[in-house]
C-alpha positions as CSV (number, residue, x, y, z in Angstrom):
1,M,22.8,13.1,-4.0
2,P,22.5,11.0,-7.2
3,R,22.8,12.7,-10.5
4,A,19.6,13.0,-12.4
5,H,19.3,10.9,-15.5
6,P,19.3,13.0,-18.6
7,S,16.1,11.6,-20.0
8,I,14.0,11.9,-16.9
9,G,13.3,15.7,-17.0
10,A,10.9,15.6,-19.9
11,D,8.9,12.7,-18.4
12,K,8.4,13.9,-14.8
13,I,5.4,12.5,-13.1
14,S,2.3,14.8,-12.9
15,V,-0.1,15.3,-9.9
16,L,-2.7,13.1,-11.7
17,T,-0.3,10.2,-12.2
18,A,1.1,10.5,-8.6
19,T,-2.4,10.6,-7.2
20,C,-3.4,7.6,-9.3
21,L,-0.3,5.7,-8.0
22,V,-1.5,6.4,-4.4
23,I,-5.0,5.3,-5.1
24,A,-3.9,2.2,-7.1
25,N,-1.5,1.2,-4.2
26,M,-4.3,1.5,-1.7
27,V,-7.2,-0.1,-3.5
28,G,-6.2,-3.7,-4.0
29,T,-7.2,-7.0,-2.4
30,G,-7.7,-5.6,1.1
31,I,-11.1,-3.9,0.5
32,F,-12.5,-7.1,-1.1
33,T,-11.2,-9.5,1.6
34,S,-10.9,-7.7,4.9
35,L,-14.5,-7.6,5.9
36,G,-14.7,-11.3,6.2
37,F,-12.2,-11.2,9.1
38,Q,-14.3,-8.5,10.9
39,V,-18.0,-9.3,10.8
40,G,-17.6,-12.3,13.1
41,D,-16.0,-10.3,16.0
42,L,-17.7,-7.0,15.3
43,P,-21.4,-7.8,14.7
44,T,-22.7,-4.2,14.5
45,G,-22.6,-1.9,11.4
46,F,-21.6,1.1,13.5
47,A,-18.5,-0.7,14.9
48,I,-17.4,-1.7,11.4
49,M,-17.9,1.7,9.9
50,V,-16.0,3.4,12.8
51,L,-13.2,0.8,12.2
52,W,-12.9,1.9,8.6
53,A,-13.2,5.6,9.5
54,I,-10.4,5.3,12.0
55,G,-8.3,3.6,9.4
56,G,-8.9,6.5,7.0
57,V,-8.1,9.1,9.6
58,C,-4.9,7.3,10.5
59,A,-3.9,7.0,6.9
60,L,-4.6,10.7,6.3
61,C,-2.6,11.8,9.4
62,G,0.3,9.7,8.2
63,A,0.0,11.1,4.7
64,L,0.2,14.7,6.0
65,A,3.4,13.9,7.9
66,Y,5.0,12.1,5.0
67,A,4.1,15.0,2.7
68,E,6.3,17.3,4.8
69,L,9.2,14.9,4.7
70,G,8.8,14.3,1.0
71,A,8.9,18.0,0.3
72,A,11.8,18.7,2.6
73,L,13.9,15.6,1.6
74,P,13.1,15.3,-2.1
75,R,14.6,12.0,-3.1
76,S,13.1,8.6,-4.1
77,G,13.0,5.8,-1.6
78,G,10.3,6.5,0.9
79,E,11.1,5.2,4.5
80,Y,14.5,4.1,3.3
81,H,15.6,7.7,2.5
82,F,13.7,9.4,5.3
83,L,14.9,7.1,8.1
84,R,18.6,7.2,7.0
85,E,18.5,11.0,7.0
86,I,16.6,11.4,10.3
87,Y,18.1,8.7,12.4
88,H,21.0,6.6,10.9
89,P,21.7,4.9,7.6
90,A,21.3,1.5,9.3
91,V,17.7,2.3,10.2
92,G,17.0,3.4,6.7
93,F,18.6,0.2,5.3
94,V,16.4,-2.0,7.4
95,A,13.3,-0.2,6.2
96,G,14.5,-0.5,2.6
97,W,15.3,-4.2,3.2
98,I,11.8,-4.9,4.3
99,S,10.4,-3.0,1.3
100,A,12.7,-4.6,-1.2
101,T,12.2,-8.2,-0.1
102,V,8.5,-8.5,0.8
103,G,7.0,-5.0,1.2
104,F,6.1,-4.6,-2.5
105,A,6.8,-8.0,-4.1
106,A,4.4,-9.9,-1.8
107,P,1.4,-7.5,-2.3
108,V,2.0,-7.7,-6.0
109,A,1.7,-11.4,-5.8
110,I,-1.3,-11.2,-3.5
111,A,-3.1,-9.0,-6.1
112,A,-2.0,-11.1,-9.1
113,I,-3.2,-14.4,-7.7
114,P,-6.9,-13.3,-7.3
115,F,-6.7,-11.7,-10.7
116,G,-6.1,-15.2,-12.1
117,T,-8.6,-16.8,-9.8
118,Y,-11.5,-14.4,-10.7
119,L,-10.9,-14.5,-14.4
120,H,-10.6,-18.3,-14.3
121,G,-14.1,-18.4,-12.8
122,V,-15.5,-16.5,-15.8
123,F,-13.3,-18.2,-18.4
124,P,-12.6,-21.7,-17.1
125,V,-10.4,-22.6,-20.1
126,L,-7.8,-20.1,-19.0
127,P,-5.4,-21.5,-16.3
128,P,-5.4,-19.2,-13.2
129,L,-1.7,-19.5,-12.7
130,L,-0.9,-18.3,-16.2
131,L,-3.3,-15.5,-15.8
132,S,-1.6,-14.4,-12.6
133,L,1.8,-14.5,-14.1
134,G,0.5,-12.9,-17.3
135,V,-0.8,-9.7,-15.6
136,V,2.6,-9.3,-13.8
137,W,4.4,-9.7,-17.2
138,L,2.1,-7.3,-18.9
139,A,2.5,-4.6,-16.2
140,T,6.3,-5.0,-16.1
141,T,6.6,-4.8,-19.8
142,A,4.7,-1.5,-19.9
143,L,6.7,0.0,-17.1
144,L,10.0,-1.0,-18.7
145,R,9.3,0.7,-22.0
146,D,9.4,4.3,-20.8
147,L,8.1,6.5,-18.0
148,R,5.4,8.2,-20.2
149,L,3.9,4.8,-21.3
150,G,4.0,3.6,-17.7
151,G,2.2,6.7,-16.5
152,S,-0.5,6.4,-19.2
153,F,-1.0,2.7,-18.3
154,Q,-1.2,3.6,-14.6
155,N,-3.7,6.4,-15.1
156,S,-6.0,4.5,-17.4
157,S,-6.0,1.3,-15.2
158,T,-6.6,3.4,-12.0
159,L,-9.4,5.4,-13.5
160,L,-11.0,2.2,-14.7
161,K,-10.8,0.8,-11.2
162,L,-12.5,3.9,-9.8
163,A,-15.3,3.6,-12.4
164,L,-15.9,0.0,-11.5
165,I,-16.0,0.7,-7.8
166,L,-18.5,3.4,-8.3
167,V,-20.7,1.0,-10.3
168,I,-20.6,-1.4,-7.4
169,V,-21.5,1.4,-4.9
170,F,-24.4,2.8,-6.9
171,A,-25.8,-0.6,-7.7
172,G,-25.5,-1.7,-4.1
173,F,-27.4,1.3,-2.8
174,Y,-30.0,0.8,-5.5
175,V,-30.8,-2.8,-4.3
176,K,-34.1,-2.8,-2.5
177,E,-33.7,-6.1,-0.6
178,T,-31.4,-5.2,2.2
179,Q,-30.1,-6.8,5.4
180,P,-31.4,-6.0,8.9
181,I,-28.3,-4.0,9.9
182,S,-28.1,-0.5,11.5
183,F,-25.2,1.9,11.2
184,F,-26.3,3.8,14.3
185,P,-24.5,3.2,17.7
186,T,-25.9,0.6,20.1
187,A,-25.3,-0.1,23.8
188,S,-22.7,-2.8,23.0
189,D,-20.6,-0.6,20.7
190,R,-18.7,1.2,23.5
191,S,-17.1,-2.1,24.7
192,L,-16.5,-3.2,21.1
193,L,-14.5,-0.1,20.2
194,V,-11.9,-0.7,22.9
195,S,-11.7,-4.5,22.6
196,T,-8.8,-6.7,21.3
197,P,-10.9,-8.0,18.4
198,F,-11.4,-4.3,17.3
199,A,-7.7,-3.8,17.4
200,V,-7.0,-7.0,15.4
201,S,-9.6,-6.0,12.9
202,L,-7.9,-2.6,12.6
203,F,-4.8,-4.6,11.5
204,W,-6.7,-5.8,8.4
205,V,-8.1,-2.4,7.8
206,M,-4.7,-0.8,7.9
207,Y,-3.5,-3.4,5.4
208,A,-6.3,-2.3,3.1
209,Y,-5.3,1.3,3.5
210,S,-1.5,0.6,3.0
211,G,-0.2,2.5,0.1
212,W,-1.2,6.0,1.3
213,N,2.5,6.9,1.2
214,A,3.1,5.7,-2.3
215,S,4.2,8.9,-4.1
216,T,7.1,9.4,-1.6
217,Y,8.9,6.4,-3.0
218,I,9.3,8.1,-6.4
219,V,10.0,11.8,-5.3
220,G,13.0,12.0,-7.6
221,E,10.8,11.4,-10.7
222,I,7.9,13.7,-9.7
223,R,7.3,17.2,-11.2
224,R,7.4,19.9,-8.5
225,P,7.5,17.6,-5.5
226,A,6.9,20.3,-3.0
227,R,3.4,20.7,-4.5
228,T,2.8,17.3,-6.0
229,I,3.6,15.1,-3.0
230,P,1.1,16.8,-0.5
231,L,-1.6,16.9,-3.2
232,S,-1.2,13.3,-4.3
233,L,-1.1,11.9,-0.8
234,G,-3.9,14.0,0.6
235,I,-6.3,13.7,-2.4
236,G,-5.5,10.0,-2.9
237,T,-6.1,9.1,0.7
238,L,-9.4,11.1,1.0
239,V,-10.8,9.5,-2.2
240,V,-9.9,6.0,-1.0
241,T,-11.4,6.7,2.5
242,V,-14.7,7.7,1.0
243,L,-14.7,4.7,-1.4
244,Y,-13.9,2.3,1.4
245,L,-16.7,3.6,3.7
246,A,-19.2,3.4,0.8
247,L,-18.1,-0.1,-0.3
248,N,-18.3,-1.5,3.2
249,A,-21.8,0.0,3.7
250,V,-22.9,-1.6,0.4
251,F,-21.4,-5.0,1.5
252,L,-23.1,-4.9,4.9
253,R,-26.4,-3.6,3.4
254,T,-26.7,-6.2,0.7
255,T,-25.0,-9.4,2.0
256,P,-25.8,-11.5,5.1
257,A,-23.0,-11.4,7.6
258,S,-23.2,-15.2,8.1
259,E,-22.1,-15.6,4.4
260,M,-19.1,-13.3,4.9
261,V,-17.6,-14.6,8.2
262,G,-14.1,-15.9,7.6
263,K,-14.3,-15.6,3.8
264,Q,-11.8,-13.8,1.6
265,E,-13.9,-13.5,-1.6
266,I,-16.2,-10.8,-0.1
267,G,-16.6,-9.0,-3.4
268,L,-17.8,-12.2,-5.2
269,I,-20.2,-13.1,-2.4
270,A,-21.7,-9.5,-2.4
271,G,-21.8,-9.5,-6.2
272,I,-24.4,-12.3,-6.2
273,H,-26.7,-10.3,-3.9
274,I,-26.1,-7.0,-5.8
275,F,-26.3,-8.2,-9.4
276,G,-28.3,-11.4,-9.1
277,V,-27.3,-14.9,-10.3
278,A,-24.8,-13.5,-12.8
279,G,-23.3,-11.2,-10.1
280,G,-20.4,-13.5,-9.3
281,R,-19.2,-13.4,-12.9
282,V,-19.7,-9.7,-13.2
283,M,-17.9,-9.0,-9.9
284,A,-15.1,-11.3,-10.8
285,V,-14.4,-9.3,-14.0
286,F,-14.7,-6.0,-12.1
287,I,-12.3,-7.1,-9.4
288,A,-9.8,-8.6,-11.8
289,L,-9.7,-5.5,-14.0
290,G,-9.3,-3.3,-10.9
291,L,-6.3,-5.4,-9.7
292,V,-4.4,-4.6,-12.8
293,S,-3.6,-1.0,-11.6
294,T,-2.5,-2.4,-8.2
295,V,0.0,-4.7,-9.8
296,S,1.2,-1.9,-12.0
297,A,1.6,0.6,-9.2
298,M,3.6,-1.7,-6.9
299,M,5.7,-2.9,-9.8
300,W,6.5,0.7,-10.5
301,I,7.3,1.9,-7.0
302,G,9.1,-1.0,-5.4
303,P,12.2,-1.0,-7.7
304,R,12.7,2.7,-6.9
305,V,13.5,1.8,-3.3
306,T,16.0,-0.9,-4.4
307,M,17.5,1.5,-6.9
308,T,18.0,4.2,-4.2
309,M,19.6,1.7,-1.9
310,G,22.0,0.7,-4.8
311,E,23.0,4.4,-5.1
312,D,24.2,4.4,-1.5
313,L,25.6,1.0,-0.9
314,R,28.5,-0.5,-2.8
315,A,27.2,-4.1,-2.4
316,L,24.0,-3.1,-4.1
317,S,25.4,-0.7,-6.7
318,W,24.5,-2.9,-9.6
319,L,20.8,-2.3,-8.8
320,A,21.2,1.5,-9.3
321,T,21.6,1.1,-13.1
322,R,18.9,2.8,-15.3
323,N,18.2,2.2,-18.9
324,S,18.0,4.9,-21.6
325,H,14.5,5.9,-20.5
326,G,15.6,6.4,-16.9
327,I,13.9,3.2,-15.7
328,P,15.7,1.1,-13.0
329,L,16.0,-1.9,-15.2
330,R,17.9,-4.3,-12.9
331,A,15.9,-3.4,-9.8
332,T,12.6,-3.9,-11.7
333,L,13.7,-7.3,-12.9
334,V,14.8,-8.4,-9.4
335,Q,11.4,-7.5,-8.0
336,F,9.8,-9.2,-11.0
337,A,11.6,-12.4,-10.2
338,I,10.6,-12.2,-6.5
339,V,7.0,-11.6,-7.5
340,N,7.0,-14.7,-9.7
341,F,8.4,-16.7,-6.8
342,F,5.7,-15.5,-4.5
343,I,2.9,-16.3,-7.0
344,L,4.0,-19.9,-6.9
345,F,4.4,-20.2,-3.1
346,T,2.7,-17.4,-1.2
347,S,-0.4,-17.5,1.0
348,F,-2.5,-14.4,1.4
349,Q,-3.1,-14.4,5.2
350,K,0.3,-15.5,6.2
351,V,2.1,-12.9,4.1
352,V,-0.2,-10.1,5.4
353,N,0.4,-11.1,9.1
354,Y,4.1,-11.5,8.4
355,V,4.7,-8.1,6.8
356,Q,2.2,-5.8,8.4
357,F,3.9,-5.4,11.8
358,S,7.2,-4.3,10.3
359,L,5.5,-1.9,7.8
360,T,3.5,-0.3,10.6
361,L,6.5,0.0,12.8
362,F,8.6,1.8,10.2
363,S,5.7,4.0,9.2
364,A,5.4,5.1,12.9
365,L,9.2,5.7,13.0
366,T,8.9,7.9,9.9
367,V,6.0,10.0,11.3
368,L,7.9,10.4,14.5
369,G,10.7,11.6,12.4
370,V,8.8,14.8,11.6
371,F,9.3,15.8,15.3
372,V,12.9,14.6,15.3
373,L,13.8,16.4,12.1
374,R,12.2,19.7,13.3
375,W,14.3,19.5,16.5
376,R,17.6,18.4,14.8
377,R,17.4,20.6,11.7
378,P,15.1,23.5,12.4
379,G,16.6,25.5,9.5
380,L,15.9,22.9,6.9
381,P,13.7,24.4,4.1
382,R,10.2,22.9,4.4
383,P,8.0,23.9,1.4
384,Y,5.1,22.1,3.0
385,R,4.5,21.8,6.7
386,T,2.2,19.1,8.2
387,W,-1.3,20.4,8.5
388,G,-2.6,20.1,12.0
389,Y,0.9,19.7,13.5
390,P,1.5,18.3,16.2
391,I,-2.0,16.8,16.6
392,T,-2.3,14.9,13.3
393,P,1.1,13.1,13.6
394,L,0.3,12.3,17.3
395,I,-3.0,10.7,16.2
396,F,-1.1,8.5,13.8
397,L,1.4,7.5,16.4
398,A,-1.3,6.8,19.0
399,I,-3.3,4.5,16.6
400,S,-0.1,2.8,15.3
401,G,1.2,2.2,18.8
402,W,-2.1,0.8,20.0
403,L,-2.2,-1.5,16.9
404,L,1.4,-2.7,17.4
405,W,0.8,-3.5,21.0
406,H,-2.3,-5.6,20.3
407,L,-0.5,-7.4,17.4
408,L,2.1,-8.6,19.9
409,E,-0.5,-9.3,22.5
410,D,-2.9,-11.4,20.4
411,A,-1.8,-15.0,20.0
412,S,-2.9,-15.3,16.3
413,T,-0.7,-12.4,15.2
414,R,2.2,-12.6,17.7
415,G,4.1,-15.2,15.8
416,P,4.1,-13.6,12.3
417,S,4.8,-10.2,13.9
418,L,7.9,-11.6,15.6
419,W,9.0,-13.2,12.3
420,G,8.7,-9.7,10.8
421,L,10.9,-8.3,13.5
422,A,13.4,-11.2,12.9
423,T,13.5,-10.2,9.2
424,A,14.2,-6.6,10.1
425,A,17.0,-7.8,12.4
426,L,18.5,-9.9,9.6
427,G,18.5,-6.7,7.5
428,L,20.5,-5.0,10.2
429,V,23.0,-7.8,10.3
430,I,23.4,-7.6,6.5
431,Y,23.9,-3.8,6.6
432,F,26.8,-4.1,9.1
433,L,28.4,-7.0,7.2
434,S,28.2,-5.2,3.8
435,P,31.0,-3.0,2.3
436,N,31.0,0.6,3.3
437,E,28.5,3.1,1.9
438,K,29.5,5.1,-1.1
439,Q,30.8,8.7,-0.6
440,A,28.7,11.5,-2.0
441,G,30.8,11.7,-5.1
442,D,30.5,8.0,-5.8
443,R,26.7,8.3,-5.4
444,G,26.6,11.1,-7.9
445,A,28.4,9.0,-10.5
446,A,26.1,6.0,-10.0
């Protein structure tokens, strides 16, 4: 195990900050874009609300399983650390490879790009590209200063995001002119709930919920992880589930479905109907400010995976270096460079399709690892045990398996999913071509 940095102890992350990280990772562009890819194929309010409820249940079941692993195997790295301990170091490396290359950097870019677009709509004199780059530079600068400053920045930006979402929800339910949509089941809903369009829509929903496992990536920097990890994952996921259901109800209640079909800027479209003529500008500012915490959270967490990989592999040992405040400086700068590249060249839909299959696959392998670890290491101390075991992890595995099957079956998502698998296979090749892993003593000196 790596030796703790001498300056980290005083700045351990609290339950509040860990929970804010979970919420900030989950609430990003997904909730303000996904509905446009659902209302065309799922024309009833009941089907859409069930869709988002299933996403929340799946995320919560996954969070409960991850909480057991995070408490039993308390080291930063998320799936990278869990899978190498449960299965084989090569499996963990592939999961870390996906996280380090696109798993965090691409979503940061996807959040930063609309930040610039929305603010440019309000302040046309400001170039959207410079705004997108600027928010990444701002968040990275704050996170590189010290852990305490990064935590304060994260807490304040996340709480601001929650306040803004609550404003949208209350304003949306206050609007008297509503759309003719019902949230009660109809005769057609039974067939919709087992259809391929429902499964493909769930793909977008799970992207919006991704981040429910956020605090497990920074276990090594968390205060009392056996308590903090379960609380942060559980509370964060429950809060986001409630917010997502409320937001989607508001969007469906206030905005004609015909205006949302195939559109990404759902928040802006709904803002016009909620706040009037000036709604677009108000919503643009709301969304932009909310995206700051998403950028910050992913810029914080992603480098911890790369740093942990550097502690284990000689070829990546240069990424394990921390500065005087215990911050993984080089790993953060590497992700910073990748994010800047994605901002210039990325596309929202292509990146989501590309990365989601692999992330879902490795999340499923991790949750399955709860069963494997209990069988292989029954004597391992488990300060927290998965609530509802074995039902809750089985629910997650069933939903994930169904989603993975339909992603490969549907022509629109098969190609990007296969490219995601190819990227994972490339990571496996790189692992076996890399120099040997460090021994335990070498890792401790990193």
